[in-house]
C-alpha positions in Angstrom: 34.9 -6.0 16.0 34.5 -8.2 19.0 31.0 -6.9 19.5 30.1 -7.4 15.9 31.3 -11.0 16.0 29.6 -11.6 19.3 26.2 -11.2 17.6 26.7 -14.6 16.1 26.4 -16.1 19.6 23.2 -14.2 20.5 19.9 -16.1 20.6 16.7 -14.1 20.9 14.2 -15.1 23.5 11.2 -16.8 21.9 9.4 -20.0 22.9 7.8 -22.5 20.5 4.3 -21.2 21.1 5.4 -17.7 20.1 6.9 -19.1 16.9 3.7 -20.9 16.1 1.8 -17.6 16.6 4.3 -15.8 14.3 3.6 -18.3 11.5 -0.2 -17.9 12.1 0.0 -14.1 11.9 2.1 -14.2 8.7 -0.4 -16.6 7.2 -3.2 -14.3 8.3 -1.5 -11.4 6.5 -1.0 -13.5 3.4 -4.7 -14.5 3.5 -5.8 -10.9 3.7 -3.5 -9.8 0.9 -4.7 -12.6 -1.3 -8.3 -11.4 -1.1 -7.2 -8.9 -3.8 -5.5 -11.5 -6.0 -7.4 -13.0 -8.8 -6.6 -15.7 -11.4 -6.7 -12.8 -13.9 -3.5 -11.4 -12.3 -1.6 -14.6 -13.3 -3.2 -14.5 -16.7 -2.1 -10.9 -17.1 1.5 -11.9 -16.6 1.2 -14.5 -19.4 -0.6 -12.1 -21.7 1.9 -9.2 -21.1 5.0 -10.9 -19.7 7.7 -8.3 -20.5 7.4 -6.0 -17.4 6.7 -8.8 -14.9 9.6 -10.9 -16.3 12.0 -8.0 -15.8 10.7 -7.4 -12.3 10.8 -11.1 -11.3 14.2 -11.5 -12.8 15.5 -8.6 -10.7 13.7 -10.0 -7.7 15.0 -13.6 -7.8 18.2 -13.4 -9.7 19.7 -9.9 -9.7 19.0 -9.0 -6.0 20.4 -12.2 -4.5 23.5 -11.9 -6.6 24.0 -8.2 -5.7 23.4 -9.0 -2.0 26.0 -11.8 -2.2 28.6 -9.3 -3.5 27.6 -6.8 -0.8 28.2 -9.3 2.0 31.7 -10.0 0.5 32.4 -6.3 0.3 31.1 -5.3 3.7 32.3 -8.4 5.5 29.7 -8.3 8.3 29.4 -10.9 11.0 28.3 -14.2 9.4 24.9 -14.2 11.0 24.2 -10.7 9.7 25.4 -11.7 6.2 23.1 -14.7 6.3 20.2 -12.5 7.3 20.9 -10.2 4.4 20.9 -13.2 2.0 17.7 -14.5 3.6 15.9 -11.3 3.1 17.1 -11.0 -0.5 15.8 -14.5 -1.2 12.2 -13.6 0.0 9.5 -12.4 -2.4 8.1 -8.9 -2.5 6.6 -7.5 0.7 2.9 -7.2 1.5 3.0 -3.4 1.3 4.4 -3.2 -2.2 1.0 -2.9 -3.8 -0.1 0.0 -1.6 3.3 1.8 -2.0 3.1 1.4 -5.8 -0.4 2.9 -5.8 0.7 5.9 -3.7 3.7 6.4 -6.0 1.5 6.6 -9.1 2.9 3.3 -10.4 1.2 0.5 -12.2 -0.7 -1.1 -9.3 -2.1 -3.9 -11.5 1.4 -4.9 -12.5 2.5 -4.7 -8.8 -0.4 -7.1 -7.8 0.4 -9.5 -10.6 4.1 -9.5 -9.6 3.2 -10.1 -6.0 1.0 -13.0 -6.9 3.6 -14.7 -9.1 6.6 -14.0 -6.8 4.7 -15.3 -3.8 3.9 -18.5 -5.7 7.5 -18.7 -7.1 9.0 -18.2 -3.7 8.0 -21.7 -2.7 10.8 -22.8 -5.0 13.0 -19.8 -5.5 13.4 -18.7 -1.8 15.0 -21.9 -0.5 17.0 -22.3 -3.8 18.5 -18.8 -3.6 19.1 -18.9 0.1 20.8 -22.3 0.0 22.9 -21.4 -3.2 24.2 -18.0 -2.1 24.5 -18.9 1.5 26.8 -21.8 0.7 28.9 -19.8 -1.8 29.8 -17.2 0.9 32.7 -18.8 2.9 31.6 -17.0 6.1 28.0 -18.1 6.0 28.5 -21.6 4.6 29.6 -23.1 8.0 26.3 -22.0 9.6 24.3 -23.7 6.9 26.3 -26.9 7.3 25.9 -26.7 11.1 22.1 -26.7 11.0 22.0 -29.1 8.0 19.5 -26.9 6.2 17.3 -28.8 3.8 15.8 -26.8 0.9 12.8 -29.2 1.0 12.1 -28.3 4.7 12.2 -24.6 3.8 9.9 -25.4 0.8 7.3 -27.0 3.1 7.4 -24.1 5.6 7.0 -21.5 2.8 4.2 -23.5 1.3 2.3 -23.5 4.6 3.0 -19.8 5.4 2.5 -18.3 1.9 1.1 -20.6 -0.7 -1.7 -22.2 1.3 -3.1 -18.9 2.8 -2.9 -17.4 -0.7 -4.9 -20.2 -2.2 -7.4 -20.0 0.6 -7.7 -16.2 0.2 -8.3 -16.4 -3.5 -10.8 -19.1 -3.0 -12.7 -17.1 -0.4 -12.8 -14.1 -2.6 -14.3 -16.1 -5.4 -16.8 -18.2 -3.4 -17.9 -15.4 -1.0 -17.5 -12.2 -3.1 -20.1 -10.1 -1.2 -18.7 -10.9 2.2 -15.1 -10.4 1.1 -16.0 -7.0 -0.5 -17.4 -5.8 2.8 -14.7 -7.1 5.1 -11.6 -7.1 2.9 -10.2 -3.7 3.8 -10.8 -4.1 7.5 -9.4 -7.6 7.6 -6.2 -6.5 5.8 -5.7 -3.6 8.1 -6.4 -5.7 11.2 -3.9 -8.4 10.1 -1.2 -5.8 9.6 -1.8 -4.3 13.0 -1.8 -7.7 14.6 1.6 -8.3 13.1 2.9 -4.9 14.2 1.7 -5.7 17.8 3.5 -9.1 17.6 6.8 -7.4 16.5 6.5 -4.9 19.3 5.9 -7.7 21.8 8.9 -9.6 20.4 11.2 -6.5 20.6 10.1 -5.8 24.2 11.1 -9.3 25.2 14.6 -8.8 23.6 14.9 -5.0 23.9 18.4 -4.9 25.5 19.8 -7.2 22.9 18.2 -5.2 20.1 19.6 -1.9 21.4 23.0 -3.4 21.9 23.4 -4.6 18.3 21.0 -2.4 16.2 23.9 0.0 15.4 25.7 -2.9 13.6 22.8 -3.5 11.3 21.2 -0.1 10.8 23.6 1.1 8.1 23.8 -2.3 6.5 20.0 -2.5 6.1 19.9 1.0 4.7 22.6 0.2 2.1 21.0 -3.2 1.3 17.5 -1.7 0.9 18.9 1.1 -1.3 20.6 -1.6 -3.5 17.3 -3.5 -3.7 15.4 -0.5 -4.9 18.2 0.4 -7.2 18.3 -3.1 -8.7 14.6 -2.9 -9.6 14.9 0.6 -10.9 18.0 -0.2 -13.0 16.6 -3.4 -14.5 13.4 -1.6 -15.4 15.2 1.4 -17.0 17.6 -0.8 -19.0 14.6 -2.7 -20.3 13.0 0.6 -21.3 9.8 -0.1 -19.4 7.1 2.6 -19.2 7.5 5.1 -16.3 4.6 3.6 -14.3 6.0 0.1 -14.8 9.4 1.3 -13.7 7.9 2.5 -10.4 6.0 -0.7 -9.8 9.1 -2.9 -10.5 11.3 -0.7 -8.3 9.1 -0.9 -5.3 8.3 -4.6 -5.8 11.9 -5.5 -5.8 12.8 -3.1 -3.0 10.2 -4.1 -0.5 11.0 -7.6 0.6 8.7 -9.9 2.7 11.0 -9.7 5.8 8.2 -11.2 7.9 8.7 -14.5 6.0 12.5 -14.1 6.6 11.8 -13.7 10.4 9.7 -16.8 10.4 12.3 -18.9 8.6 15.0 -17.5 10.9 13.3 -18.8 14.0 12.2 -22.0 12.4 15.6 -23.2 11.2 18.1 -21.0 13.1 16.6 -20.7 16.6 16.7 -16.9 17.1 20.2 -16.5 15.6 20.9 -12.9 16.6 22.2 -11.3 13.5 19.7 -12.9 11.2 16.7 -12.0 13.4 17.7 -8.4 13.9 18.3 -7.9 10.2 14.9 -9.3 9.3 13.2 -7.3 12.1 14.9 -4.0 11.2 14.3 -4.5 7.5 10.6 -4.8 8.2 10.7 -1.4 9.9 13.1 0.3 7.5 11.4 -0.7 4.2 8.2 1.0 5.4 10.2 4.2 5.9 12.0 4.0 2.5 8.9 2.9 0.7 6.8 5.8 2.0 9.7 8.2 1.3 10.0 7.0 -2.3 6.2 6.9 -2.8 5.9 10.4 -1.5 8.6 11.7 -3.8 7.2 10.0 -6.9 3.7 11.1 -6.1 4.9 14.6 -6.7 6.7 13.9 -9.9 4.6 13.6 -13.2 4.6 10.0 -14.2 5.1 10.8 -17.9 3.4 9.3 -20.9 2.0 5.8 -20.5 0.1 3.9 -23.2 -1.7 1.7 -20.6 -4.5 3.0 -18.3 -3.9 3.6 -14.7 -5.4 0.9 -12.5 -6.2 1.9 -8.9 -6.0 -1.4 -7.1 -7.3 -1.2 -3.5 -4.8 -1.6 -0.7 
Protein backbone atom coordinates (compact mmCIF):
# COMPACT_ATOMS: atom_id res chain seq x y z
CA UNK A 1 0.00 0.00 0.00
CA UNK A 2 2.87 2.35 0.77
CA UNK A 3 4.22 1.82 -2.74
CA UNK A 4 0.81 2.50 -4.26
CA UNK A 5 0.46 5.76 -2.34
CA UNK A 6 4.05 6.77 -3.16
CA UNK A 7 3.11 7.04 -6.82
CA UNK A 8 1.29 10.26 -5.95
CA UNK A 9 4.66 11.83 -5.16
CA UNK A 10 6.36 10.70 -8.37
CA UNK A 11 7.05 13.27 -11.07
CA UNK A 12 8.13 12.06 -14.48
CA UNK A 13 11.13 13.65 -16.12
CA UNK A 14 10.04 15.94 -18.95
CA UNK A 15 11.21 19.44 -19.78
CA UNK A 16 9.04 22.24 -21.25
CA UNK A 17 10.48 21.76 -24.75
CA UNK A 18 9.46 18.09 -24.68
CA UNK A 19 5.93 19.06 -23.68
CA UNK A 20 5.72 21.54 -26.53
CA UNK A 21 6.81 18.76 -28.87
CA UNK A 22 4.14 16.44 -27.44
CA UNK A 23 1.41 19.00 -28.14
CA UNK A 24 2.74 19.46 -31.66
CA UNK A 25 2.82 15.72 -32.33
CA UNK A 26 -0.76 15.28 -31.08
CA UNK A 27 -1.84 18.20 -33.25
CA UNK A 28 -0.07 16.55 -36.18
CA UNK A 29 -1.97 13.29 -35.57
CA UNK A 30 -5.24 15.20 -35.32
CA UNK A 31 -4.49 17.03 -38.57
CA UNK A 32 -3.80 13.73 -40.32
CA UNK A 33 -6.98 12.11 -39.00
CA UNK A 34 -9.02 15.15 -40.05
CA UNK A 35 -8.00 14.76 -43.68
CA UNK A 36 -10.67 12.01 -43.78
CA UNK A 37 -13.36 14.10 -42.06
CA UNK A 38 -15.84 16.03 -44.18
CA UNK A 39 -18.68 18.39 -43.40
CA UNK A 40 -20.96 15.59 -44.58
CA UNK A 41 -19.91 13.56 -41.54
CA UNK A 42 -21.48 16.18 -39.28
CA UNK A 43 -24.54 16.41 -41.53
CA UNK A 44 -24.92 12.62 -41.33
CA UNK A 45 -25.23 12.86 -37.57
CA UNK A 46 -28.00 15.44 -37.93
CA UNK A 47 -29.78 13.42 -40.63
CA UNK A 48 -29.54 10.08 -38.79
CA UNK A 49 -28.93 11.03 -35.15
CA UNK A 50 -30.05 7.91 -33.28
CA UNK A 51 -26.90 5.77 -33.39
CA UNK A 52 -24.46 8.70 -32.95
CA UNK A 53 -26.54 10.03 -30.05
CA UNK A 54 -26.38 6.66 -28.29
CA UNK A 55 -22.63 6.47 -28.84
CA UNK A 56 -21.92 10.03 -27.77
CA UNK A 57 -24.15 9.62 -24.73
CA UNK A 58 -22.16 6.55 -23.69
CA UNK A 59 -18.92 8.41 -24.46
CA UNK A 60 -19.52 11.58 -22.50
CA UNK A 61 -22.07 10.60 -19.85
CA UNK A 62 -22.10 6.86 -19.17
CA UNK A 63 -18.35 6.18 -19.28
CA UNK A 64 -17.29 9.03 -16.94
CA UNK A 65 -20.00 8.00 -14.46
CA UNK A 66 -18.99 4.33 -14.60
CA UNK A 67 -15.34 5.32 -14.20
CA UNK A 68 -16.19 7.44 -11.16
CA UNK A 69 -17.87 4.43 -9.53
CA UNK A 70 -14.90 2.24 -10.46
CA UNK A 71 -12.47 4.59 -8.71
CA UNK A 72 -14.63 4.46 -5.58
CA UNK A 73 -14.79 0.65 -5.68
CA UNK A 74 -11.12 -0.01 -6.41
CA UNK A 75 -9.86 2.84 -4.23
CA UNK A 76 -6.56 3.34 -6.11
CA UNK A 77 -4.01 6.01 -5.25
CA UNK A 78 -5.51 9.46 -5.92
CA UNK A 79 -3.23 10.20 -8.87
CA UNK A 80 -4.19 6.89 -10.51
CA UNK A 81 -7.90 7.58 -9.94
CA UNK A 82 -7.50 11.04 -11.43
CA UNK A 83 -5.76 9.54 -14.46
CA UNK A 84 -8.66 7.14 -14.97
CA UNK A 85 -11.15 10.01 -14.79
CA UNK A 86 -9.06 12.05 -17.22
CA UNK A 87 -8.94 9.25 -19.80
CA UNK A 88 -12.68 8.66 -19.43
CA UNK A 89 -13.30 12.36 -20.12
CA UNK A 90 -11.38 12.32 -23.41
CA UNK A 91 -13.05 11.76 -26.80
CA UNK A 92 -12.63 8.65 -28.93
CA UNK A 93 -9.13 7.65 -29.97
CA UNK A 94 -7.54 8.19 -33.36
CA UNK A 95 -7.49 4.45 -34.12
CA UNK A 96 -11.21 3.85 -33.60
CA UNK A 97 -12.07 4.31 -37.29
CA UNK A 98 -9.49 1.76 -38.40
CA UNK A 99 -10.50 -0.74 -35.70
CA UNK A 100 -14.17 -0.35 -36.62
CA UNK A 101 -13.40 -1.03 -40.27
CA UNK A 102 -11.35 -4.12 -39.38
CA UNK A 103 -14.17 -5.34 -37.12
CA UNK A 104 -16.72 -5.12 -39.91
CA UNK A 105 -18.52 -2.26 -38.18
CA UNK A 106 -20.11 0.86 -39.62
CA UNK A 107 -17.00 2.88 -40.48
CA UNK A 108 -19.02 5.88 -41.66
CA UNK A 109 -20.74 6.04 -38.26
CA UNK A 110 -17.37 5.74 -36.54
CA UNK A 111 -15.90 8.64 -38.50
CA UNK A 112 -18.99 10.76 -37.82
CA UNK A 113 -18.81 10.03 -34.09
CA UNK A 114 -15.08 10.80 -34.02
CA UNK A 115 -15.68 14.13 -35.73
CA UNK A 116 -18.49 15.16 -33.40
CA UNK A 117 -16.87 13.83 -30.21
CA UNK A 118 -13.62 15.63 -31.02
CA UNK A 119 -15.49 18.90 -31.50
CA UNK A 120 -17.61 18.29 -28.38
CA UNK A 121 -14.51 17.44 -26.34
CA UNK A 122 -13.56 21.10 -26.26
CA UNK A 123 -16.47 21.54 -23.83
CA UNK A 124 -17.21 18.06 -22.50
CA UNK A 125 -13.67 16.96 -21.55
CA UNK A 126 -12.94 19.82 -19.10
CA UNK A 127 -16.53 19.70 -17.83
CA UNK A 128 -16.50 15.95 -17.11
CA UNK A 129 -12.99 15.92 -15.68
CA UNK A 130 -13.69 18.81 -13.34
CA UNK A 131 -17.11 17.46 -12.27
CA UNK A 132 -16.19 13.84 -11.52
CA UNK A 133 -12.73 14.71 -10.23
CA UNK A 134 -14.22 17.04 -7.63
CA UNK A 135 -16.93 14.56 -6.64
CA UNK A 136 -14.33 11.92 -5.72
CA UNK A 137 -13.11 12.79 -2.20
CA UNK A 138 -9.66 11.34 -2.95
CA UNK A 139 -9.00 13.28 -6.15
CA UNK A 140 -10.69 16.57 -5.22
CA UNK A 141 -7.72 17.80 -3.12
CA UNK A 142 -5.38 17.45 -6.12
CA UNK A 143 -7.68 19.57 -8.28
CA UNK A 144 -7.91 22.20 -5.55
CA UNK A 145 -4.14 22.19 -5.15
CA UNK A 146 -3.49 22.96 -8.81
CA UNK A 147 -6.50 25.32 -9.05
CA UNK A 148 -7.56 23.69 -12.29
CA UNK A 149 -9.57 26.02 -14.51
CA UNK A 150 -11.96 24.38 -16.99
CA UNK A 151 -11.41 27.39 -19.24
CA UNK A 152 -7.65 26.75 -19.37
CA UNK A 153 -8.34 23.12 -20.28
CA UNK A 154 -10.78 24.34 -22.93
CA UNK A 155 -8.09 26.52 -24.54
CA UNK A 156 -5.55 23.68 -24.51
CA UNK A 157 -7.96 21.19 -26.09
CA UNK A 158 -8.98 23.77 -28.68
CA UNK A 159 -5.36 24.25 -29.74
CA UNK A 160 -4.51 20.52 -29.71
CA UNK A 161 -7.70 19.08 -31.24
CA UNK A 162 -10.17 21.61 -32.65
CA UNK A 163 -7.72 23.84 -34.53
CA UNK A 164 -5.80 20.97 -36.23
CA UNK A 165 -9.13 19.34 -37.12
CA UNK A 166 -10.35 22.54 -38.78
CA UNK A 167 -7.05 22.92 -40.64
CA UNK A 168 -7.11 19.29 -41.79
CA UNK A 169 -10.67 19.53 -43.09
CA UNK A 170 -9.84 22.80 -44.86
CA UNK A 171 -6.72 21.33 -46.46
CA UNK A 172 -8.70 18.33 -47.75
CA UNK A 173 -11.27 20.65 -49.30
CA UNK A 174 -8.87 23.20 -50.79
CA UNK A 175 -6.17 20.78 -51.97
CA UNK A 176 -8.09 17.53 -52.69
CA UNK A 177 -5.60 16.10 -55.21
CA UNK A 178 -2.56 16.65 -53.00
CA UNK A 179 -4.35 15.31 -49.93
CA UNK A 180 -5.56 12.23 -51.82
CA UNK A 181 -1.96 11.36 -52.73
CA UNK A 182 -0.40 12.09 -49.35
CA UNK A 183 -3.19 11.37 -46.84
CA UNK A 184 -2.39 7.75 -46.05
CA UNK A 185 1.36 8.29 -45.81
CA UNK A 186 0.93 11.39 -43.68
CA UNK A 187 -1.38 9.62 -41.24
CA UNK A 188 0.94 6.64 -40.90
CA UNK A 189 3.97 8.90 -40.45
CA UNK A 190 2.25 10.97 -37.74
CA UNK A 191 1.32 7.83 -35.79
CA UNK A 192 4.88 6.52 -35.98
CA UNK A 193 6.21 9.90 -34.85
CA UNK A 194 3.94 9.71 -31.82
CA UNK A 195 5.03 6.13 -31.06
CA UNK A 196 8.66 7.23 -31.29
CA UNK A 197 7.93 10.07 -28.90
CA UNK A 198 6.30 7.71 -26.38
CA UNK A 199 9.28 5.33 -26.59
CA UNK A 200 11.65 8.24 -25.99
CA UNK A 201 9.53 9.42 -23.07
CA UNK A 202 9.43 5.95 -21.50
CA UNK A 203 13.17 5.52 -21.93
CA UNK A 204 13.80 8.69 -19.92
CA UNK A 205 11.56 7.38 -17.13
CA UNK A 206 11.98 3.62 -17.55
CA UNK A 207 12.84 2.81 -13.93
CA UNK A 208 9.80 4.68 -12.65
CA UNK A 209 7.56 3.04 -15.24
CA UNK A 210 8.73 -0.47 -14.33
CA UNK A 211 8.38 0.20 -10.62
CA UNK A 212 4.75 1.24 -10.80
CA UNK A 213 3.31 -0.41 -13.94
CA UNK A 214 2.07 -3.33 -11.85
CA UNK A 215 -0.24 -0.99 -9.95
CA UNK A 216 -1.91 0.30 -13.12
CA UNK A 217 -1.82 -2.73 -15.43
CA UNK A 218 -4.88 -4.47 -14.01
CA UNK A 219 -6.71 -1.21 -13.42
CA UNK A 220 -6.32 -0.18 -17.07
CA UNK A 221 -7.49 -3.62 -18.24
CA UNK A 222 -10.63 -3.41 -16.10
CA UNK A 223 -11.26 0.21 -17.04
CA UNK A 224 -10.85 -0.45 -20.76
CA UNK A 225 -13.13 -3.50 -20.55
CA UNK A 226 -15.77 -1.34 -18.85
CA UNK A 227 -15.39 1.32 -21.56
CA UNK A 228 -15.95 -1.25 -24.30
CA UNK A 229 -18.76 -2.79 -22.28
CA UNK A 230 -20.43 0.59 -21.75
CA UNK A 231 -20.54 1.26 -25.48
CA UNK A 232 -21.72 -2.27 -26.27
CA UNK A 233 -24.42 -2.27 -23.58
CA UNK A 234 -25.78 1.15 -24.56
CA UNK A 235 -25.90 0.14 -28.23
CA UNK A 236 -27.62 -3.18 -27.52
CA UNK A 237 -30.18 -1.64 -25.16
CA UNK A 238 -30.99 0.89 -27.91
CA UNK A 239 -31.42 -2.02 -30.39
CA UNK A 240 -28.94 -0.60 -32.88
CA UNK A 241 -28.04 -2.62 -35.96
CA UNK A 242 -25.12 -5.05 -35.51
CA UNK A 243 -22.66 -2.94 -37.52
CA UNK A 244 -23.62 0.14 -35.53
CA UNK A 245 -23.17 -1.80 -32.28
CA UNK A 246 -19.61 -2.59 -33.28
CA UNK A 247 -18.88 1.02 -34.22
CA UNK A 248 -20.29 2.42 -30.97
CA UNK A 249 -18.51 -0.19 -28.84
CA UNK A 250 -15.11 0.58 -30.33
CA UNK A 251 -15.61 4.34 -30.39
CA UNK A 252 -16.46 4.41 -26.68
CA UNK A 253 -13.79 1.85 -25.76
CA UNK A 254 -10.80 3.48 -27.48
CA UNK A 255 -10.08 6.78 -25.77
CA UNK A 256 -7.73 9.53 -26.93
CA UNK A 257 -5.17 8.85 -24.21
CA UNK A 258 -2.63 11.00 -26.06
CA UNK A 259 -4.79 14.02 -25.25
CA UNK A 260 -4.95 12.83 -21.64
CA UNK A 261 -1.16 12.64 -21.52
CA UNK A 262 -0.83 16.16 -22.89
CA UNK A 263 -3.31 17.54 -20.35
CA UNK A 264 -1.55 15.67 -17.55
CA UNK A 265 1.79 17.33 -18.29
CA UNK A 266 0.23 20.71 -18.96
CA UNK A 267 -1.72 21.01 -15.71
CA UNK A 268 -0.26 18.33 -13.38
CA UNK A 269 3.48 18.46 -14.16
CA UNK A 270 4.25 14.79 -14.74
CA UNK A 271 2.08 13.55 -11.85
CA UNK A 272 3.15 9.90 -11.73
CA UNK A 273 -0.11 7.98 -11.48
CA UNK A 274 -1.92 10.10 -14.06
CA UNK A 275 0.91 9.97 -16.58
CA UNK A 276 1.44 6.21 -16.30
CA UNK A 277 -2.31 5.54 -16.61
CA UNK A 278 -2.52 7.64 -19.79
CA UNK A 279 0.66 6.13 -21.26
CA UNK A 280 -0.34 2.54 -20.54
CA UNK A 281 -3.90 3.10 -21.73
CA UNK A 282 -2.42 4.20 -25.08
CA UNK A 283 -0.64 0.85 -25.34
CA UNK A 284 -3.39 -1.36 -23.98
CA UNK A 285 -6.30 -0.02 -26.04
CA UNK A 286 -4.39 -0.95 -29.20
CA UNK A 287 -4.11 -4.52 -27.90
CA UNK A 288 -7.76 -4.73 -26.84
CA UNK A 289 -8.97 -2.99 -30.00
CA UNK A 290 -7.08 -5.33 -32.31
CA UNK A 291 -8.23 -8.35 -30.29
CA UNK A 292 -11.89 -7.32 -30.48
CA UNK A 293 -11.61 -6.36 -34.17
CA UNK A 294 -9.98 -9.72 -34.93
CA UNK A 295 -12.77 -11.57 -33.13
CA UNK A 296 -15.59 -9.62 -34.77
CA UNK A 297 -14.00 -9.90 -38.22
CA UNK A 298 -14.60 -13.66 -37.96
CA UNK A 299 -18.19 -13.33 -36.79
CA UNK A 300 -20.94 -12.70 -39.38
CA UNK A 301 -22.21 -9.20 -38.87
CA UNK A 302 -25.84 -10.13 -39.37
CA UNK A 303 -28.51 -8.30 -41.31
CA UNK A 304 -28.04 -4.58 -41.80
CA UNK A 305 -30.35 -2.33 -43.79
CA UNK A 306 -27.62 0.24 -44.45
CA UNK A 307 -24.75 -0.35 -46.91
CA UNK A 308 -21.27 -1.01 -45.63
CA UNK A 309 -18.97 1.96 -46.02
CA UNK A 310 -15.26 1.21 -46.18
CA UNK A 311 -13.70 4.40 -44.96
CA UNK A 312 -9.96 4.59 -45.47
CA UNK A 313 -7.78 4.43 -42.38
